[in-house]
C-alpha atoms as one frame of an Amber mdcrd trajectory, in Angstrom:
protein
 -79.184  97.217 110.549 -77.345  93.857 110.428 -75.609  94.870 107.149 -74.678
  98.175 108.735 -73.276  96.482 111.833 -71.276  94.120 109.657 -69.920  97.029
 107.594 -68.969  98.882 110.868 -67.214  95.806 112.200 -65.263  95.350 108.953
 -64.247  98.985 109.049 -63.060  98.587 112.598 -60.915  95.491 111.572 -59.530
  97.416 108.565 -58.845 100.448 110.792 -57.088  98.273 113.393 -55.010  96.608
 110.851 -53.998  99.899 109.331 -53.217 101.261 112.856 -50.972  98.304 113.467
 -49.222  98.696 110.074 -48.826 102.420 110.784 -47.411 101.729 114.243 -44.856
  99.252 112.783 -43.804 101.896 110.198 -43.669 104.825 112.571 -41.518 102.950
 115.165 -39.111 100.696 113.292 -36.726  98.319 115.112 -34.052 101.042 115.448
 -36.297 103.168 117.639 -36.139 102.235 121.272 -38.115 102.915 124.422 -37.183
 106.238 126.094 -37.219 104.172 129.400 -34.225 102.088 128.338 -31.066 103.222
 130.060 -27.575 102.356 128.712 -24.552 103.097 131.000 -21.169 104.225 129.952
 -18.844 102.921 132.800 -15.133 103.732 132.853 -12.223 103.978 135.169 -11.071
 107.524 136.074 -14.654 108.493 135.245 -15.051 112.198 134.249 -11.493 112.406
 132.873 -11.302 114.510 129.688 -10.170 111.415 127.826 -13.630 109.783 128.080
 -15.442 112.917 126.789 -15.358 112.067 123.120 -16.484 108.399 123.802 -19.370
 109.532 125.827 -20.455 112.054 123.281 -20.515 109.272 120.639 -22.345 107.097
 123.034 -24.945 109.784 123.587 -25.373 110.528 119.943 -26.189 106.939 118.914
 -28.541 106.595 121.952 -30.263 109.900 121.151 -30.849 108.763 117.581 -32.195
 105.482 118.781 -34.497 107.136 121.236 -33.110 105.782 124.499 -31.329 107.272
 127.527 -27.734 107.087 128.788 -25.898 107.730 132.024 -22.078 108.154 132.582
 -20.708 106.374 135.709 -17.610 104.663 137.028 -14.692 104.731 139.292 -12.887
 107.962 140.209  -9.529 106.287 139.946  -7.708 103.042 138.717  -8.449 101.070
 141.861  -9.542  97.572 140.823 -11.806  97.439 143.902 -13.368 100.789 143.051
 -13.870  99.772 139.426 -15.540  96.488 140.432 -17.785  98.239 142.878 -18.850
 100.953 140.303 -19.711  98.195 137.800 -21.634  96.072 140.184 -23.629  99.069
 141.356 -24.662  99.761 137.775 -25.565  96.084 137.239 -27.965  96.109 140.275
 -29.817  98.966 138.516 -30.689  96.437 135.737 -29.579  98.667 132.841 -30.448
  97.948 129.180 -26.683  97.619 128.404 -23.236  98.652 129.584 -20.230  99.987
 127.658 -17.334  99.113 130.101 -13.846 100.415 130.066 -11.446  98.957 132.783
  -7.676  99.558 133.514  -6.849  95.855 133.703  -9.099  93.234 131.915  -7.668
  90.279 133.733  -9.418  91.193 136.949 -13.025  91.516 135.715 -13.894  88.180
 133.924 -16.227  86.655 136.584 -18.153  89.812 137.460 -18.772  90.834 133.919
 -19.724  87.318 132.801 -22.150  87.144 135.768 -23.813  90.380 134.417 -23.899
  89.029 130.871 -25.482  85.738 132.076 -28.165  87.760 133.862 -29.291  89.230
 130.551 -27.392  92.580 130.479 -25.481  93.150 127.213 -21.881  94.361 127.788
 -19.526  95.875 125.230 -15.922  96.673 126.313 -13.120  99.020 125.347  -9.704
 100.130 126.492  -8.669  96.665 127.824  -9.959  93.189 126.814 -11.681  91.289
 129.609 -10.621  87.657 129.728 -13.296  85.120 130.630 -16.295  87.308 129.661
 -18.272  86.893 126.419 -18.730  90.615 125.738 -20.588  91.266 122.486 -17.819
  93.624 121.249 -14.349  94.853 122.140 -13.409  98.282 120.703  -9.620  98.828
 120.844  -6.998 101.081 119.436  -4.624 100.402 116.589  -1.523 100.505 118.660
   0.677  99.354 115.866  -0.713 101.979 113.534  -0.509 104.770 116.060   2.979
 103.993 117.239   4.163 103.568 113.656   2.883 107.138 113.038   4.824 108.299
 116.187   7.994 106.604 115.033   7.640 108.067 111.593   7.161 111.604 112.992
  10.264 111.372 115.129  12.278 109.656 112.467  11.410 112.160 109.748  11.865
 115.111 112.103  15.339 113.904 113.067  16.381 112.990 109.609  16.613 109.282
 110.441  19.122 109.537 113.222  18.891 110.504 116.935  18.022 109.571 120.473
  14.693 109.167 122.299  13.599 108.543 125.835  10.138 107.413 126.980   7.912
 108.332 129.953   5.811 105.155 130.477   2.970 103.973 132.610   4.041 100.594
 134.054   1.162  98.510 135.348  -1.408  99.703 132.799  -1.591  96.869 130.334
  -2.777  98.783 127.246  -0.054 101.376 127.734   2.614  98.785 128.319   1.578
  97.204 125.038   1.666 100.548 123.239   5.217 101.258 124.569   6.401  97.788
 123.312   4.762  98.481 119.945   6.609 101.760 119.652   9.934 100.242 120.358
   9.302  97.588 117.698   8.212 100.158 115.081  11.187 102.414 115.833  13.603
  99.465 115.484  11.925  98.181 112.272  11.668 101.520 110.365  14.094 103.855
 111.924  16.929 101.637 113.339  19.366 104.658 113.736  16.930 106.461 116.086
  17.688 104.787 119.447  15.561 104.551 122.657  18.315 105.249 125.099  16.279
 105.411 128.366  12.790 105.319 129.977  11.137 106.259 133.169   7.846 105.155
 134.837   6.224 108.638 135.228   2.630 107.312 135.301  -0.180 109.849 135.038
   1.796 112.377 137.087   2.794 115.752 135.892   5.337 116.459 138.743   6.998
 113.042 138.245   7.001 113.645 134.490   8.931 116.814 135.218  11.402 115.266
 137.666  12.051 112.229 135.425  12.655 114.408 132.502  15.054 116.569 134.482
  16.996 113.453 135.490  17.055 112.134 131.831  18.380 115.510 130.572  21.227
 115.390 133.104  22.233 111.889 131.899  21.534 112.672 128.176  22.016 116.383
 127.676  21.807 116.008 123.885  18.551 114.050 124.007  16.521 114.694 120.886
  12.940 113.523 121.652  10.818 112.404 124.547   7.805 110.204 123.861   5.251
 110.194 126.680   2.372 107.669 126.958  -0.013 110.109 128.386  -0.582 113.963
 128.248  -0.059 114.702 131.882   3.461 113.397 131.945   3.953 115.388 128.761
   3.195 118.690 130.474   5.659 117.899 133.169   8.342 117.004 130.556   7.721
 120.402 128.884   8.302 122.265 132.037  11.568 120.447 132.725  12.834 120.971
 129.158  12.122 124.710 129.432  13.863 124.889 132.761  16.906 123.115 131.404
  16.890 125.266 128.303  17.092 122.116 126.272  16.273 121.660 122.639  14.689
 118.213 123.323  11.249 117.850 121.678   8.042 116.039 122.869   5.496 113.879
 121.280   2.698 112.407 123.385  -0.397 110.189 123.281  -3.944 111.596 123.886
  -4.782 115.196 124.367  -6.370 117.630 126.765  -6.802 121.417 126.450  -3.443
 122.180 128.285  -1.568 119.963 125.868  -3.301 121.840 122.928  -2.066 125.085
 124.303   1.465 123.708 124.687   1.326 122.480 121.148   0.229 125.951 119.806
   3.038 127.528 121.830   5.616 125.109 120.503   6.280 123.508 123.916   5.093
 120.110 122.674   5.648 119.065 119.090   2.595 116.878 118.515   0.082 114.443
 119.975  -1.406 111.146 118.663  -5.203 111.128 119.369  -7.271 107.913 119.049
 -10.823 108.336 117.753 -12.675 107.930 121.047 -16.010 109.120 119.540 -16.260
 106.098 117.275 -15.912 103.516 120.003 -18.640 105.234 122.043 -20.985 105.501
 119.023 -20.502 101.932 117.811 -20.552 100.375 121.335 -23.992 101.979 121.818
 -25.233 100.545 118.436 -23.935  97.006 119.420 -25.635  97.141 122.851 -28.983
  98.233 121.312 -28.851  95.482 118.658 -28.200  92.837 121.371 -30.795  94.307
 123.724 -33.488  94.151 121.022 -32.212  90.797 119.426 -32.219  92.371 115.985
 -29.676  89.974 114.455 -30.440  86.522 113.215 -27.099  84.866 112.777 -26.701
  81.423 111.383 -23.946  80.082 113.678 -23.654  78.962 117.368 -26.680  80.632
 118.858 -26.492  80.946 122.661 -29.909  79.474 123.567 -29.885  81.083 127.059
 -29.280  84.550 126.034 -30.638  84.182 122.492 -27.377  85.521 121.053 -25.059
  84.269 118.427 -22.706  87.022 117.401 -19.771  89.064 118.719 -17.012  91.301
 117.487 -13.872  90.003 119.191 -11.747  92.985 118.136 -12.523  96.266 116.396
 -10.011  98.977 116.063 -10.502 102.767 115.895  -8.318 105.216 113.963  -6.207
 108.022 115.140  -5.037 111.558 114.218  -1.734 113.443 114.587  -2.431 116.769
 116.251   0.020 119.590 115.712  -0.024 123.410 115.237  -1.850 123.160 111.999
  -5.038 121.444 113.439  -4.865 121.872 117.189  -7.750 124.338 117.170 -10.113
 121.576 116.130  -9.663 119.606 119.274 -10.609 121.955 122.095 -13.283 120.065
 124.015 -14.958 123.200 125.308 -15.505 124.473 121.755 -16.889 121.087 120.688
 -19.354 120.811 123.493 -20.510 124.422 123.035 -21.123 123.691 119.329 -23.231
 120.775 120.241 -24.962 122.539 123.184 -23.769 119.461 125.232 -23.245 119.332
 128.953 -20.798 116.490 128.568 -20.726 113.852 131.414 -23.571 115.605 133.264
 -26.389 114.727 130.906 -27.987 111.759 129.142 -28.929 111.203 125.545 -32.482
 112.483 125.728 -31.263 115.721 127.402 -29.555 116.720 124.207 -32.133 118.862
 122.459 -30.146 120.951 119.904 -31.786 120.597 116.434 -28.302 121.160 115.016
 -27.136 117.728 116.096 -26.793 115.085 113.507 -29.869 112.782 113.306 -31.926
 115.100 115.559 -35.627 114.145 115.741 -38.583 114.463 118.112 -40.841 111.654
 119.246
């Protein structure tokens, strides 16, 4: 009986060891707890621009086995953005991907969240004074070089351009400056003759364009820093029966319709999906302390890595590829409800990396 008891105990130890080994293999470091919730927080939350970023965020989270929530401010008010972020922080999320309209205003509140143990990755605008683990930006020089090349080649190297800008939004001010620099460097005979601060306003885009066309009736191109102003510009050009053409930044389904109808020439679209996907990966890695860097480890937060600046690519959208960018078709193919669902609500087996617990 003693030998039998010893044998049973040995089998129990072996079985336990096997079970532990099996557990380690069946749930590797890149499988999280389904109770972990990561937040995607932006200004102008729910705007179509963020849809691609949140889909990427959800995809990475779904593949990791964790949950997501989309939140943020309904507008670009700094107060509303701050309140939205602080409300999320009070929920003690596993991590936050944060996009703000002006990074200079958020250093203290974001650093306070990081110091409390909440990983934060940022996009759209850098946040001065906060040690975010990663900043995902856009290649403004590359994008505006492509815009300048498109205009320059279309006009045969000589012509006039006006800009509809967004003064007060730092990243778009930088983008406007980058465009001017690229046009001057590569297409010096294509001149920016005027600009207007149309903001994200279709009616103002229309009225500003109408005024520009009165002053410059032979204007060749209008470059707008956002799609809403571009639609207004298209209306004004049509009413004036002008031959002026339009290229814009970012896309929505109305702009795609305008491109297909020839009312807008083209659109430059940054790859928002990638910043969402990679931001989620960075947050998960930091949350689970999966990296073991050899330099300057923060002993308080047990962290020692960051990605100060990472850029995503972009695509020129025109008549030949416009059909690929309709958001409703994209969400339908993925059986996605967009902003109204979390990562674990995405159950289509057709999704990349789909698996069941």
